[in-house]
C-alpha positions in Angstrom: -17.6 -8.8 5.5 -15.4 -9.2 2.5 -16.5 -7.5 -0.7 -15.7 -8.2 -4.3 -12.9 -5.8 -5.4 -12.3 -4.6 -8.9 -8.6 -4.0 -8.2 -6.3 -7.0 -8.2 -2.7 -7.6 -7.1 -0.3 -6.4 -9.9 -2.7 -3.8 -11.3 -1.5 -0.3 -12.0 -3.4 2.3 -10.0 -3.4 6.1 -9.6 -3.8 7.6 -6.1 -6.7 10.1 -6.3 -6.8 11.3 -2.7 -4.4 11.8 0.2 -0.8 12.8 0.6 0.4 10.7 -2.4 -2.2 12.1 -4.7 -1.2 11.8 -8.4 1.2 8.9 -8.0 0.9 5.9 -10.3 2.2 2.5 -9.0 1.5 -1.2 -8.8 -0.7 -2.9 -6.2 1.4 -5.1 -3.9 -1.4 -6.5 -1.7 -5.3 -6.5 -1.6 -7.2 -6.6 1.7 -10.8 -7.4 0.8 -12.0 -7.6 4.4 -11.2 -4.0 5.1 -11.6 -2.8 1.4 -8.0 -1.6 1.3 -5.0 -2.0 -1.0 -1.2 -1.6 -0.4 0.4 0.4 -3.2 4.1 0.3 -4.0 5.9 3.4 -2.6 2.7 5.1 -1.3 1.8 5.9 2.3 5.3 5.0 3.5 5.9 5.2 7.3 8.9 4.6 9.5 8.7 1.9 12.1 11.1 1.5 15.0 12.7 -1.9 15.2 13.9 -3.2 18.6 17.3 -4.9 18.8 17.1 -8.7 18.5 19.4 -11.6 17.7 18.7 -11.3 13.9 19.1 -7.5 14.0 21.4 -6.6 16.9 21.5 -2.8 16.2 17.7 -2.3 15.8 16.9 0.9 13.9 14.1 1.9 11.6 12.2 0.2 8.7 10.1 1.8 6.0 6.7 0.2 5.7 3.9 0.7 3.1 0.5 1.1 4.8 -2.9 0.3 3.2 -5.0 2.8 1.4 -8.8 2.6 1.1 -9.9 1.4 -2.3 -12.0 4.5 -2.9 -8.8 6.6 -2.9 -7.3 4.8 -5.9 -8.3 4.5 -9.5 -7.3 1.7 -11.9 -5.2 2.9 -14.8 -6.0 1.1 -18.1 -3.2 -0.3 -20.1 -1.2 2.3 -22.1 
């Protein structure tokens, strides 16, 4: 069930737990059904891309994965 989130797209947040602890960045996407947010430049993973017509060589792409909302804190305007 989707819950009301206090963090919105475009807000600046600080990561308070996990590998990216201490980073401050903007929220790119909010996922209320799973209580997660995607933060710019945090929790970046490499994904293998198969060769296709649009990308004949294939290769790797860097993706930002979601972080649980309890692991970020909203930063008030400076």
